[in-house]
All heavy atoms as TSV, in Angstrom:
chain	resi	resn	atom	element	x	y	z
A	1	MET	N	N	0.827	-1.172	0.010
A	1	MET	CA	C	0.020	-0.007	-0.014
A	1	MET	C	C	0.921	1.196	-0.006
A	1	MET	O	O	1.883	1.281	0.724
A	1	MET	CB	C	-0.915	-0.010	1.230
A	1	MET	CG	C	-1.849	1.157	1.293
A	1	MET	SD	S	-2.893	1.089	2.717
A	1	MET	CE	C	-4.472	1.181	1.939
A	2	ARG	N	N	0.489	2.198	-0.776
A	2	ARG	CA	C	1.283	3.427	-0.810
A	2	ARG	C	C	1.062	4.252	0.456
A	2	ARG	O	O	0.008	4.241	1.040
A	2	ARG	CB	C	0.862	4.249	-2.046
A	2	ARG	CG	C	1.247	3.557	-3.328
A	2	ARG	CD	C	0.940	4.466	-4.482
A	2	ARG	NE	N	-0.090	5.459	-4.218
A	2	ARG	CZ	C	-1.017	5.868	-5.028
A	2	ARG	NH1	N	-0.992	5.404	-6.252
A	2	ARG	NH2	N	-1.872	6.796	-4.716
A	3	LEU	N	N	2.088	5.033	0.840
A	3	LEU	CA	C	1.996	5.805	2.050
A	3	LEU	C	C	0.980	6.981	1.875
A	3	LEU	O	O	0.330	7.356	2.819
A	3	LEU	CB	C	3.361	6.351	2.429
A	3	LEU	CG	C	4.358	5.333	2.946
A	3	LEU	CD1	C	5.694	6.010	3.245
A	3	LEU	CD2	C	3.844	4.706	4.206
A	4	GLY	N	N	0.891	7.511	0.667
A	4	GLY	CA	C	-0.056	8.592	0.397
A	4	GLY	C	C	-1.510	8.117	0.577
A	4	GLY	O	O	-2.352	8.821	1.198
A	5	ALA	N	N	-1.793	6.916	0.109
A	5	ALA	CA	C	-3.152	6.394	0.251
A	5	ALA	C	C	-3.443	6.074	1.696
A	5	ALA	O	O	-4.573	6.274	2.175
A	5	ALA	CB	C	-3.303	5.094	-0.592
A	6	LEU	N	N	-2.456	5.552	2.435
A	6	LEU	CA	C	-2.638	5.266	3.851
A	6	LEU	C	C	-2.922	6.542	4.626
A	6	LEU	O	O	-3.765	6.608	5.493
A	6	LEU	CB	C	-1.401	4.544	4.398
A	6	LEU	CG	C	-1.453	4.176	5.896
A	6	LEU	CD1	C	-2.604	3.241	6.177
A	6	LEU	CD2	C	-0.113	3.571	6.316
A	7	ASP	N	N	-2.126	7.555	4.318
A	7	ASP	CA	C	-2.318	8.867	4.996
A	7	ASP	C	C	-3.696	9.412	4.715
A	7	ASP	O	O	-4.379	9.923	5.638
A	7	ASP	CB	C	-1.258	9.823	4.517
A	7	ASP	CG	C	-1.295	11.148	5.246
A	7	ASP	OD1	O	-1.459	11.111	6.510
A	7	ASP	OD2	O	-1.188	12.245	4.611
A	8	THR	N	N	-4.162	9.331	3.501
A	8	THR	CA	C	-5.515	9.840	3.147
A	8	THR	C	C	-6.584	9.004	3.878
A	8	THR	O	O	-7.551	9.544	4.407
A	8	THR	CB	C	-5.740	9.702	1.619
A	8	THR	OG1	O	-4.728	10.489	0.969
A	8	THR	CG2	C	-7.111	10.271	1.229
A	9	ALA	N	N	-6.400	7.707	3.918
A	9	ALA	CA	C	-7.394	6.861	4.600
A	9	ALA	C	C	-7.446	7.141	6.105
A	9	ALA	O	O	-8.547	7.261	6.682
A	9	ALA	CB	C	-7.061	5.362	4.366
A	10	LEU	N	N	-6.318	7.309	6.724
A	10	LEU	CA	C	-6.307	7.640	8.157
A	10	LEU	C	C	-6.915	9.052	8.418
A	10	LEU	O	O	-7.598	9.202	9.390
A	10	LEU	CB	C	-4.879	7.569	8.654
A	10	LEU	CG	C	-4.292	6.177	8.802
A	10	LEU	CD1	C	-2.830	6.250	9.260
A	10	LEU	CD2	C	-5.081	5.309	9.738
A	11	GLY	N	N	-6.672	9.948	7.524
A	11	GLY	CA	C	-7.257	11.274	7.640
A	11	GLY	C	C	-8.783	11.220	7.547
A	11	GLY	O	O	-9.494	11.902	8.302
A	12	ASN	N	N	-9.298	10.360	6.651
A	12	ASN	CA	C	-10.724	10.212	6.497
A	12	ASN	C	C	-11.349	9.582	7.720
A	12	ASN	O	O	-12.467	9.959	8.133
A	12	ASN	CB	C	-11.045	9.380	5.262
A	12	ASN	CG	C	-10.782	10.125	3.951
A	12	ASN	OD1	O	-10.700	11.332	3.941
A	12	ASN	ND2	N	-10.672	9.372	2.872
A	13	VAL	N	N	-10.675	8.657	8.336
A	13	VAL	CA	C	-11.160	8.032	9.581
A	13	VAL	C	C	-11.228	9.050	10.655
A	13	VAL	O	O	-12.223	9.111	11.425
A	13	VAL	CB	C	-10.307	6.807	9.945
A	13	VAL	CG1	C	-10.633	6.331	11.351
A	13	VAL	CG2	C	-10.473	5.683	8.957
A	14	GLY	N	N	-10.203	9.892	10.753
A	14	GLY	CA	C	-10.207	10.898	11.805
A	14	GLY	C	C	-11.288	11.917	11.606
A	14	GLY	O	O	-11.936	12.300	12.572
A	15	THR	N	N	-11.549	12.287	10.349
A	15	THR	CA	C	-12.643	13.218	10.065
A	15	THR	C	C	-13.980	12.624	10.383
A	15	THR	O	O	-14.872	13.265	10.976
A	15	THR	CB	C	-12.579	13.634	8.582
A	15	THR	OG1	O	-11.305	14.219	8.285
A	15	THR	CG2	C	-13.685	14.621	8.253
A	16	ALA	N	N	-14.179	11.351	10.036
A	16	ALA	CA	C	-15.439	10.700	10.354
A	16	ALA	C	C	-15.693	10.585	11.850
A	16	ALA	O	O	-16.800	10.774	12.319
A	16	ALA	CB	C	-15.456	9.258	9.727
A	17	ASN	N	N	-14.602	10.301	12.579
A	17	ASN	CA	C	-14.735	10.216	14.088
A	17	ASN	C	C	-15.092	11.591	14.657
A	17	ASN	O	O	-15.926	11.695	15.553
A	17	ASN	CB	C	-13.458	9.704	14.700
A	17	ASN	CG	C	-13.270	8.205	14.519
A	17	ASN	OD1	O	-14.248	7.502	14.283
A	17	ASN	ND2	N	-12.060	7.756	14.658
A	18	SER	N	N	-14.493	12.623	14.135
A	18	SER	CA	C	-14.801	13.989	14.639
A	18	SER	C	C	-16.226	14.383	14.317
A	18	SER	O	O	-16.915	14.936	15.184
A	18	SER	CB	C	-13.839	14.992	13.994
A	18	SER	OG	O	-12.526	14.724	14.346
A	19	LEU	N	N	-16.683	14.006	13.142
A	19	LEU	CA	C	-18.061	14.322	12.771
A	19	LEU	C	C	-19.055	13.511	13.637
A	19	LEU	O	O	-20.028	14.106	14.098
A	19	LEU	CB	C	-18.283	13.968	11.300
A	19	LEU	CG	C	-19.667	14.241	10.737
A	19	LEU	CD1	C	-19.966	15.731	10.812
A	19	LEU	CD2	C	-19.770	13.773	9.286
A	20	SER	N	N	-18.762	12.252	13.848
A	20	SER	CA	C	-19.640	11.456	14.714
A	20	SER	C	C	-19.693	11.985	16.117
A	20	SER	O	O	-20.762	12.011	16.756
A	20	SER	CB	C	-19.176	9.971	14.757
A	20	SER	OG	O	-19.215	9.432	13.492
A	21	THR	N	N	-18.586	12.419	16.675
A	21	THR	CA	C	-18.561	13.010	17.979
A	21	THR	C	C	-19.330	14.281	18.082
A	21	THR	O	O	-20.089	14.527	19.030
A	21	THR	CB	C	-17.070	13.216	18.405
A	21	THR	OG1	O	-16.364	11.997	18.304
A	21	THR	CG2	C	-16.999	13.773	19.816
A	22	ALA	N	N	-19.240	15.096	17.044
A	22	ALA	CA	C	-19.973	16.362	17.010
A	22	ALA	C	C	-21.500	16.096	16.932
A	22	ALA	O	O	-22.250	16.785	17.626
A	22	ALA	CB	C	-19.545	17.225	15.868
A	23	ILE	N	N	-21.887	15.177	16.138
A	23	ILE	CA	C	-23.304	14.840	16.048
A	23	ILE	C	C	-23.812	14.281	17.363
A	23	ILE	O	O	-24.920	14.610	17.834
A	23	ILE	CB	C	-23.530	13.824	14.891
A	23	ILE	CG1	C	-23.293	14.602	13.543
A	23	ILE	CG2	C	-24.974	13.274	14.891
A	23	ILE	CD1	C	-23.308	13.662	12.313
A	24	LEU	N	N	-23.054	13.430	17.995
A	24	LEU	CA	C	-23.451	12.849	19.276
A	24	LEU	C	C	-23.621	13.970	20.306
A	24	LEU	O	O	-24.549	13.957	21.120
A	24	LEU	CB	C	-22.425	11.824	19.747
A	24	LEU	CG	C	-22.721	11.157	21.094
A	24	LEU	CD1	C	-24.037	10.442	21.092
A	24	LEU	CD2	C	-21.596	10.216	21.461
A	25	GLY	N	N	-22.680	14.884	20.322
A	25	GLY	CA	C	-22.775	16.024	21.293
A	25	GLY	C	C	-24.033	16.847	21.052
A	25	GLY	O	O	-24.723	17.232	22.012
A	26	LYS	N	N	-24.360	17.112	19.814
A	26	LYS	CA	C	-25.601	17.893	19.481
A	26	LYS	C	C	-26.813	17.086	19.935
A	26	LYS	O	O	-27.830	17.662	20.464
A	26	LYS	CB	C	-25.722	18.188	18.019
A	26	LYS	CG	C	-24.621	19.077	17.468
A	26	LYS	CD	C	-25.046	20.510	17.667
A	26	LYS	CE	C	-24.004	21.383	16.990
A	26	LYS	NZ	N	-24.233	22.781	17.194
A	27	THR	N	N	-26.821	15.774	19.700
A	27	THR	CA	C	-27.920	14.929	20.080
A	27	THR	C	C	-28.113	14.932	21.611
A	27	THR	O	O	-29.228	15.011	22.110
A	27	THR	CB	C	-27.752	13.497	19.569
A	27	THR	OG1	O	-27.586	13.575	18.152
A	27	THR	CG2	C	-28.955	12.641	19.895
A	28	LEU	N	N	-27.006	14.781	22.360
A	28	LEU	CA	C	-27.102	14.837	23.777
A	28	LEU	C	C	-27.624	16.148	24.313
A	28	LEU	O	O	-28.428	16.220	25.250
A	28	LEU	CB	C	-25.751	14.518	24.408
A	28	LEU	CG	C	-25.235	13.098	24.224
A	28	LEU	CD1	C	-23.842	12.990	24.754
A	28	LEU	CD2	C	-26.132	12.153	24.988
A	29	ASP	N	N	-27.185	17.255	23.717
A	29	ASP	CA	C	-27.694	18.594	24.148
A	29	ASP	C	C	-29.191	18.706	23.865
A	29	ASP	O	O	-29.955	19.208	24.719
A	29	ASP	CB	C	-26.936	19.688	23.367
A	29	ASP	CG	C	-25.494	19.814	23.789
A	29	ASP	OD1	O	-25.135	19.301	24.871
A	29	ASP	OD2	O	-24.718	20.421	22.991
A	30	GLN	N	N	-29.662	18.201	22.759
A	30	GLN	CA	C	-31.051	18.281	22.421
A	30	GLN	C	C	-31.880	17.414	23.354
A	30	GLN	O	O	-32.942	17.801	23.822
A	30	GLN	CB	C	-31.300	17.841	20.964
A	30	GLN	CG	C	-32.764	17.938	20.497
A	30	GLN	CD	C	-32.925	17.528	19.084
A	30	GLN	OE1	O	-32.031	16.948	18.492
A	30	GLN	NE2	N	-34.077	17.731	18.518
A	31	THR	N	N	-31.385	16.184	23.662
A	31	THR	CA	C	-32.100	15.347	24.558
A	31	THR	C	C	-32.158	15.945	25.962
A	31	THR	O	O	-33.202	15.849	26.662
A	31	THR	CB	C	-31.390	13.938	24.635
A	31	THR	OG1	O	-31.312	13.427	23.324
A	31	THR	CG2	C	-32.136	12.991	25.511
A	32	GLU	N	N	-31.104	16.585	26.427
A	32	GLU	CA	C	-31.079	17.224	27.726
A	32	GLU	C	C	-32.124	18.356	27.753
A	32	GLU	O	O	-32.866	18.516	28.770
A	32	GLU	CB	C	-29.719	17.759	28.033
A	32	GLU	CG	C	-29.591	18.407	29.380
A	32	GLU	CD	C	-28.195	18.914	29.684
A	32	GLU	OE1	O	-27.313	18.844	28.789
A	32	GLU	OE2	O	-28.008	19.457	30.790
A	33	ALA	N	N	-32.205	19.148	26.720
A	33	ALA	CA	C	-33.175	20.196	26.645
A	33	ALA	C	C	-34.654	19.681	26.684
A	33	ALA	O	O	-35.479	20.234	27.385
A	33	ALA	CB	C	-32.949	21.074	25.418
A	34	GLN	N	N	-34.870	18.609	25.974
A	34	GLN	CA	C	-36.209	18.027	25.952
A	34	GLN	C	C	-36.541	17.452	27.325
A	34	GLN	O	O	-37.661	17.585	27.752
A	34	GLN	CB	C	-36.315	16.959	24.876
A	34	GLN	CG	C	-36.330	17.487	23.479
A	34	GLN	CD	C	-36.243	16.380	22.430
A	34	GLN	OE1	O	-35.944	15.221	22.726
A	34	GLN	NE2	N	-36.520	16.740	21.176
A	35	SER	N	N	-35.595	16.831	27.969
A	35	SER	CA	C	-35.848	16.238	29.298
A	35	SER	C	C	-36.159	17.361	30.286
A	35	SER	O	O	-37.040	17.204	31.128
A	35	SER	CB	C	-34.632	15.467	29.750
A	35	SER	OG	O	-34.351	14.418	28.853
A	36	GLN	N	N	-35.405	18.448	30.200
A	36	GLN	CA	C	-35.627	19.579	31.123
A	36	GLN	C	C	-36.993	20.165	30.915
A	36	GLN	O	O	-37.720	20.560	31.833
A	36	GLN	CB	C	-34.536	20.628	30.998
A	36	GLN	CG	C	-34.616	21.671	32.053
A	36	GLN	CD	C	-34.444	21.085	33.440
A	36	GLN	OE1	O	-33.565	20.299	33.724
A	36	GLN	NE2	N	-35.341	21.501	34.332
A	37	SER	N	N	-37.439	20.262	29.641
A	37	SER	CA	C	-38.786	20.789	29.328
A	37	SER	C	C	-39.866	19.878	29.909
A	37	SER	O	O	-40.848	20.360	30.471
A	37	SER	CB	C	-39.005	20.876	27.798
A	37	SER	OG	O	-38.085	21.772	27.263
A	38	LEU	N	N	-39.684	18.559	29.835
A	38	LEU	CA	C	-40.646	17.607	30.392
A	38	LEU	C	C	-40.653	17.734	31.895
A	38	LEU	O	O	-41.772	17.737	32.517
A	38	LEU	CB	C	-40.270	16.191	29.979
A	38	LEU	CG	C	-41.153	15.068	30.503
A	38	LEU	CD1	C	-42.581	15.248	29.978
A	38	LEU	CD2	C	-40.629	13.735	30.058
A	39	ILE	N	N	-39.540	17.837	32.545
A	39	ILE	CA	C	-39.481	18.003	33.982
A	39	ILE	C	C	-40.178	19.296	34.407
A	39	ILE	O	O	-40.962	19.275	35.380
A	39	ILE	CB	C	-38.030	17.947	34.487
A	39	ILE	CG1	C	-37.426	16.515	34.322
A	39	ILE	CG2	C	-37.918	18.425	35.933
A	39	ILE	CD1	C	-35.998	16.447	34.582
A	40	ASP	N	N	-39.932	20.374	33.707
A	40	ASP	CA	C	-40.562	21.663	34.016
A	40	ASP	C	C	-42.076	21.553	33.869
A	40	ASP	O	O	-42.825	22.070	34.692
A	40	ASP	CB	C	-40.041	22.784	33.133
A	40	ASP	CG	C	-38.585	23.095	33.439
A	40	ASP	OD1	O	-38.089	22.723	34.530
A	40	ASP	OD2	O	-37.941	23.734	32.575
A	41	ALA	N	N	-42.538	20.865	32.829
A	41	ALA	CA	C	-43.988	20.709	32.612
A	41	ALA	C	C	-44.634	19.849	33.741
A	41	ALA	O	O	-45.714	20.190	34.193
A	41	ALA	CB	C	-44.273	20.062	31.259
A	42	MET	N	N	-43.894	18.816	34.206
A	42	MET	CA	C	-44.430	18.000	35.273
A	42	MET	C	C	-44.468	18.778	36.620
A	42	MET	O	O	-45.368	18.591	37.395
A	42	MET	CB	C	-43.595	16.736	35.395
A	42	MET	CG	C	-43.812	15.770	34.269
A	42	MET	SD	S	-42.743	14.339	34.406
A	42	MET	CE	C	-43.446	13.532	35.830
A	43	ASN	N	N	-43.480	19.651	36.768
A	43	ASN	CA	C	-43.429	20.448	38.020
A	43	ASN	C	C	-44.580	21.481	38.065
A	43	ASN	O	O	-44.947	21.896	39.158
A	43	ASN	CB	C	-42.099	21.082	38.197
A	43	ASN	CG	C	-41.039	20.082	38.625
A	43	ASN	OD1	O	-41.341	19.084	39.162
A	43	ASN	ND2	N	-39.790	20.408	38.344
A	44	GLN	N	N	-45.054	21.951	36.906
A	44	GLN	CA	C	-46.087	22.921	36.880
A	44	GLN	C	C	-47.467	22.334	37.074
A	44	GLN	O	O	-48.399	23.052	37.380
A	44	GLN	CB	C	-46.066	23.647	35.537
A	44	GLN	CG	C	-44.844	24.532	35.393
A	44	GLN	CD	C	-44.787	25.215	34.040
A	44	GLN	OE1	O	-45.605	24.983	33.159
A	44	GLN	NE2	N	-43.778	26.037	33.821
A	45	MET	N	N	-47.607	21.000	36.960
A	45	MET	CA	C	-48.909	20.349	37.181
A	45	MET	C	C	-49.213	20.380	38.681
A	45	MET	O	O	-48.334	20.101	39.484
A	45	MET	CB	C	-48.927	18.920	36.691
A	45	MET	CG	C	-48.848	18.780	35.169
A	45	MET	SD	S	-48.866	17.048	34.675
A	45	MET	CE	C	-50.521	16.577	35.132
A	46	PRO	N	N	-50.459	20.597	39.049
A	46	PRO	CA	C	-50.845	20.439	40.458
A	46	PRO	C	C	-50.688	19.000	40.940
A	46	PRO	O	O	-50.901	18.079	40.143
A	46	PRO	CB	C	-52.271	20.916	40.534
A	46	PRO	CG	C	-52.657	21.250	39.129
A	46	PRO	CD	C	-51.539	21.001	38.213
A	47	ALA	N	N	-50.245	18.832	42.143
A	47	ALA	CA	C	-49.982	17.498	42.679
A	47	ALA	C	C	-51.174	16.580	42.603
A	47	ALA	O	O	-51.071	15.447	42.164
A	47	ALA	CB	C	-49.430	17.603	44.053
A	48	PRO	N	N	-52.387	16.950	43.018
A	48	PRO	CA	C	-53.548	16.006	42.965
A	48	PRO	C	C	-53.815	15.594	41.562
A	48	PRO	O	O	-54.206	14.443	41.339
A	48	PRO	CB	C	-54.681	16.847	43.579
A	48	PRO	CG	C	-54.088	17.832	44.428
A	48	PRO	CD	C	-52.730	18.184	43.746
A	49	ALA	N	N	-53.668	16.439	40.579
A	49	ALA	CA	C	-53.959	16.089	39.165
A	49	ALA	C	C	-52.932	15.021	38.738
A	49	ALA	O	O	-53.306	14.095	38.018
A	49	ALA	CB	C	-53.915	17.300	38.299
A	50	MET	N	N	-51.690	15.177	39.138
A	50	MET	CA	C	-50.719	14.208	38.741
A	50	MET	C	C	-50.978	12.876	39.398
A	50	MET	O	O	-50.824	11.802	38.787
A	50	MET	CB	C	-49.322	14.707	39.145
A	50	MET	CG	C	-48.499	15.167	37.949
A	50	MET	SD	S	-46.858	15.735	38.363
A	50	MET	CE	C	-46.161	14.391	39.225
A	51	GLU	N	N	-51.374	12.870	40.630
A	51	GLU	CA	C	-51.616	11.642	41.320
A	51	GLU	C	C	-52.840	10.897	40.759
A	51	GLU	O	O	-52.810	9.660	40.653
A	51	GLU	CB	C	-51.868	11.868	42.823
A	51	GLU	CG	C	-50.623	12.350	43.516
A	51	GLU	CD	C	-50.933	12.830	44.961
A	51	GLU	OE1	O	-52.035	12.706	45.430
A	51	GLU	OE2	O	-49.968	13.320	45.593
A	52	ARG	N	N	-53.838	11.618	40.351
A	52	ARG	CA	C	-55.039	10.977	39.735
A	52	ARG	C	C	-54.882	10.582	38.298
A	52	ARG	O	O	-55.631	9.790	37.780
A	52	ARG	CB	C	-56.218	11.909	39.896
A	52	ARG	CG	C	-56.774	11.953	41.288
A	52	ARG	CD	C	-58.042	12.803	41.384
A	52	ARG	NE	N	-57.596	14.166	41.797
A	52	ARG	CZ	C	-57.931	15.268	41.142
A	52	ARG	NH1	N	-58.695	15.261	40.098
A	52	ARG	NH2	N	-57.480	16.432	41.573
A	53	SER	N	N	-53.837	11.157	37.657
A	53	SER	CA	C	-53.713	10.926	36.202
A	53	SER	C	C	-53.332	9.513	35.851
A	53	SER	O	O	-53.648	9.016	34.818
A	53	SER	CB	C	-52.728	11.906	35.636
A	53	SER	OG	O	-51.425	11.614	36.073
A	54	VAL	N	N	-52.634	8.847	36.708
A	54	VAL	CA	C	-52.118	7.496	36.342
A	54	VAL	C	C	-53.141	6.431	36.611
A	54	VAL	O	O	-53.716	5.862	35.718
A	54	VAL	CB	C	-50.834	7.181	37.161
A	54	VAL	CG1	C	-50.322	5.802	36.809
A	54	VAL	CG2	C	-49.737	8.250	36.811
A	55	ASN	N	N	-53.479	6.191	37.878
A	55	ASN	CA	C	-54.443	5.189	38.289
A	55	ASN	C	C	-54.863	5.516	39.675
A	55	ASN	O	O	-54.131	5.250	40.652
A	55	ASN	CB	C	-53.901	3.810	38.199
A	55	ASN	CG	C	-54.965	2.751	38.256
A	55	ASN	OD1	O	-56.110	3.002	38.574
A	55	ASN	ND2	N	-54.616	1.487	37.918
A	56	PRO	N	N	-56.037	6.072	39.908
A	56	PRO	CA	C	-56.430	6.593	41.221
A	56	PRO	C	C	-56.579	5.490	42.284
A	56	PRO	O	O	-56.423	5.784	43.461
A	56	PRO	CB	C	-57.731	7.319	40.959
A	56	PRO	CG	C	-58.293	6.679	39.736
A	56	PRO	CD	C	-57.077	6.282	38.902
A	57	SER	N	N	-56.894	4.291	41.896
A	57	SER	CA	C	-57.133	3.258	42.931
A	57	SER	C	C	-55.919	2.533	43.418
A	57	SER	O	O	-55.928	1.961	44.465
A	57	SER	CB	C	-58.177	2.244	42.386
A	57	SER	OG	O	-57.623	1.565	41.260
A	58	VAL	N	N	-54.885	2.557	42.639
A	58	VAL	CA	C	-53.637	1.849	43.005
A	58	VAL	C	C	-52.831	2.628	44.016
A	58	VAL	O	O	-52.589	3.832	43.860
A	58	VAL	CB	C	-52.775	1.548	41.779
A	58	VAL	CG1	C	-51.439	0.955	42.165
A	58	VAL	CG2	C	-53.506	0.646	40.802
A	59	GLY	N	N	-52.541	2.065	45.128
A	59	GLY	CA	C	-51.682	2.679	46.151
A	59	GLY	C	C	-52.479	3.432	47.192
A	59	GLY	O	O	-51.864	3.945	48.117
A	60	SER	N	N	-53.756	3.561	47.053
A	60	SER	CA	C	-54.546	4.299	48.029
A	60	SER	C	C	-54.758	3.481	49.286
A	60	SER	O	O	-54.870	4.056	50.374
A	60	SER	CB	C	-55.860	4.796	47.430
A	60	SER	OG	O	-56.617	3.689	46.973
A	61	ASN	N	N	-54.848	2.179	49.190
A	61	ASN	CA	C	-55.019	1.337	50.365
A	61	ASN	C	C	-53.942	0.238	50.355
A	61	ASN	O	O	-53.541	-0.272	49.314
A	61	ASN	CB	C	-56.361	0.615	50.328
A	61	ASN	CG	C	-57.512	1.595	50.411
A	61	ASN	OD1	O	-57.428	2.538	51.159
A	61	ASN	ND2	N	-58.567	1.382	49.592
A	62	PHE	N	N	-53.486	-0.082	51.566
A	62	PHE	CA	C	-52.422	-1.065	51.704
A	62	PHE	C	C	-52.782	-1.952	52.833
A	62	PHE	O	O	-52.818	-1.531	53.999
A	62	PHE	CB	C	-51.028	-0.397	51.930
A	62	PHE	CG	C	-49.930	-1.359	52.076
A	62	PHE	CD1	C	-49.437	-2.080	51.001
A	62	PHE	CD2	C	-49.348	-1.598	53.295
A	62	PHE	CE1	C	-48.409	-3.000	51.130
A	62	PHE	CE2	C	-48.300	-2.488	53.486
A	62	PHE	CZ	C	-47.846	-3.179	52.389
A	63	ASP	N	N	-53.073	-3.192	52.565
A	63	ASP	CA	C	-53.400	-4.184	53.622
A	63	ASP	C	C	-52.234	-5.176	53.706
A	63	ASP	O	O	-51.768	-5.770	52.711
A	63	ASP	CB	C	-54.643	-4.962	53.235
A	63	ASP	CG	C	-55.867	-4.086	53.253
A	63	ASP	OD1	O	-55.888	-3.103	54.010
A	63	ASP	OD2	O	-56.805	-4.345	52.507
A	64	MET	N	N	-51.747	-5.401	54.936
A	64	MET	CA	C	-50.607	-6.281	55.103
A	64	MET	C	C	-50.905	-7.211	56.261
A	64	MET	O	O	-51.391	-6.772	57.307
A	64	MET	CB	C	-49.348	-5.446	55.423
A	64	MET	CG	C	-48.120	-6.255	55.575
A	64	MET	SD	S	-46.737	-5.197	55.844
A	64	MET	CE	C	-45.755	-6.149	56.900
A	65	SER	N	N	-50.656	-8.472	56.030
A	65	SER	CA	C	-50.795	-9.444	57.143
A	65	SER	C	C	-49.512	-10.255	57.203
A	65	SER	O	O	-48.966	-10.607	56.188
A	65	SER	CB	C	-51.996	-10.334	56.908
A	65	SER	OG	O	-51.862	-11.013	55.686
A	66	VAL	N	N	-49.074	-10.493	58.441
A	66	VAL	CA	C	-47.820	-11.202	58.575
A	66	VAL	C	C	-48.090	-12.565	59.163
A	66	VAL	O	O	-48.905	-12.794	60.022
A	66	VAL	CB	C	-46.880	-10.420	59.562
A	66	VAL	CG1	C	-45.584	-11.182	59.717
A	66	VAL	CG2	C	-46.613	-9.049	58.974
């Protein structure tokens, strides 16, 4: 293999890795922003509405016998 071709191939691999890392960073930033928006929306809901929204009968009574 010629050294010029090897140098070009290694340069392309380095560029591809840099691009992949940049895209991953942007994706992580976007996911973090979306998660924070969801958390903020959940914090703005009144507590009783959140508790009733899932299943009102589950967890309201607890019977235990040993």
